[in-house]
C-alpha positions in Angstrom: -35.7 1.7 22.8 -33.1 3.1 25.1 -32.3 6.8 24.8 -29.1 7.6 22.7 -29.1 4.4 20.8 -28.6 4.5 17.1 -31.9 4.3 15.1 -30.4 4.3 11.6 -28.6 1.6 9.7 -24.9 2.4 9.2 -23.6 0.6 6.2 -19.8 0.4 5.8 -20.0 1.2 2.0 -21.9 4.4 2.7 -19.2 5.5 5.0 -16.4 4.4 2.6 -18.1 6.5 -0.1 -17.7 9.5 2.1 -13.9 9.2 2.4 -12.1 11.3 -0.1 -8.5 11.8 -1.1 -7.6 15.5 -0.8 -4.0 16.8 -0.5 -2.9 13.1 -0.6 -4.8 12.4 2.6 -7.9 10.3 3.2 -10.4 12.7 4.7 -14.1 13.1 5.4 -15.9 16.3 4.9 -17.8 18.2 7.6 -21.1 17.9 5.8 -20.8 14.1 5.6 -19.7 13.8 9.2 -22.6 16.0 10.3 -25.0 13.8 8.5 -23.5 10.7 10.1 -23.5 12.2 13.6 -27.1 13.5 13.1 -26.2 17.2 13.6 -26.4 20.2 11.3 -23.1 21.1 9.5 -23.4 24.6 11.0 -23.4 23.1 14.6 -20.5 20.8 13.8 -18.4 23.8 12.5 -19.3 25.8 15.6 -18.2 23.0 17.9 -14.9 22.8 15.9 -14.4 26.6 16.1 -14.9 26.5 19.9 -12.3 23.8 20.2 -10.0 24.9 17.4 -6.8 24.2 19.3 -7.7 20.5 19.3 -7.5 20.3 15.5 -4.0 20.9 14.2 -3.3 20.8 10.4 -2.8 17.1 10.4 -6.2 16.5 12.0 -8.3 19.0 10.0 -7.9 21.6 7.3 -10.1 23.8 5.3 -10.2 23.4 1.5 -8.4 26.3 -0.3 -10.2 28.2 -3.0 -9.0 26.1 -6.0 -9.8 22.8 -4.2 -13.2 24.2 -3.3 -14.0 25.3 -6.9 -12.9 21.9 -8.2 -15.0 20.1 -5.6 -18.1 22.2 -6.4 -17.7 21.6 -10.2 -17.9 17.8 -9.5 -21.4 18.1 -8.1 -24.5 19.0 -10.0 -26.7 19.8 -7.0 -30.3 20.9 -6.5 -31.0 23.9 -4.2 -32.0 21.4 -1.4 -28.5 19.8 -1.6 -26.5 23.0 -1.6 -25.9 22.8 2.2 -22.2 22.7 2.9 -21.3 23.7 -0.7 -21.6 27.5 -0.2 -18.6 27.6 2.0 -15.3 25.7 1.8 -15.7 22.6 3.9 -13.5 21.4 6.7 -11.7 18.1 5.8 -11.1 15.8 8.8 -8.3 13.1 8.7 -8.7 9.9 10.7 -7.3 11.6 13.8 -9.6 14.6 13.3 -12.6 12.3 13.1 -11.6 10.8 16.5 -11.1 14.3 18.0 -14.5 15.4 16.6 -16.3 12.6 18.4 -14.6 13.7 21.6 -16.0 17.3 21.3 -19.5 16.2 20.2 -19.6 13.7 23.0 -22.9 11.9 22.2 -23.6 8.2 22.1 -24.2 8.4 18.4 -20.9 10.3 17.8 -19.0 7.6 19.7 -20.8 4.8 17.8 -20.2 6.4 14.4 -16.6 7.2 15.3 -15.9 3.5 16.1 -17.3 2.4 12.8 -15.4 5.1 10.9 -12.1 4.3 12.6 -12.6 0.6 11.8 -13.2 1.4 8.2 -10.1 3.6 8.0 -8.1 0.8 9.5 -9.6 -1.8 7.1 -8.8 0.5 4.1 -5.2 0.9 5.3 -4.9 -2.9 5.6 -6.3 -3.3 2.1 -3.8 -0.8 0.8 -0.9 -2.6 2.4 -2.2 -6.0 1.0 -2.5 -4.4 -2.5 0.9 -2.9 -2.2 2.4 -6.4 -1.6 0.6 -7.7 -4.6 1.8 -4.8 -6.8 5.4 -5.4 -5.7 5.1 -9.1 -6.7 3.6 -8.1 -10.1 6.4 -5.7 -10.7 9.0 -8.4 -10.0 7.2 -10.8 -12.4 7.1 -8.0 -15.0 10.8 -7.4 -14.7 11.5 -11.1 -15.2 9.3 -11.2 -18.2 10.9 -8.1 -19.6 14.3 -9.8 -19.7 12.7 -13.0 -21.2 11.3 -11.0 -24.1 14.7 -10.3 -25.6 15.7 -13.9 -25.1 12.5 -15.2 -26.7 13.0 -12.8 -29.6 16.6 -14.1 -30.1 15.3 -17.7 -30.2 12.7 -16.8 -32.8 15.3 -15.1 -34.9 17.4 -18.3 -34.9 14.4 -20.4 -35.7 13.6 -18.2 -38.7 17.1 -18.6 -40.0 16.8 -22.4 -39.7 13.4 -22.5 -41.4 14.5 -20.2 -44.2 17.9 -21.3 -45.3 19.9 -18.8 -47.5 19.3 -19.0 -51.2 23.0 -19.1 -52.2 24.5 -22.5 -53.1 26.8 -23.7 -50.4 29.9 -25.8 -50.8 29.3 -29.3 -49.5 31.3 -30.4 -46.6 32.1 -33.8 -45.2 33.7 -37.0 -46.5 33.9 -37.6 -50.2 34.2 -41.0 -51.9 36.6 -41.5 -54.7 33.8 -42.3 -57.1 32.2 -38.9 -56.8 
């Protein structure tokens, strides 16, 4: 096998499961990216700190204390899985993931980055498709909402026709002399 080639299966669903919504942004955590890139989280963070000027706030941010406490409370972890949960993780946006592969500069980082970017793009396309469907459903719901009152009115008239009033009514129409 050639040196630098990927030796692990990379399943799209496993990457999608590592994309989280934090601060209304789709992000990947440093520990998940380190796992995908085949490096330790500590080394990934060191590389980011050495190149911190490449990661503006819209590329990467660190979880604040309340986000971190909330994040930790969602995981019941064993001691072996505590890596990355002792310190607030870095959260990388799609652009941050791209920049991260530039600073790691390995064949595996490039391959993983291409897959991750394709998944981000596919997720964005799915969201746009779903948005169109939701707009269509909303239009249908609005139409049905106006029909409800009209249907209710029709049923009220039908009930009046089926249940005539009990009071005797004066007969109308032509009368013959014999009557």
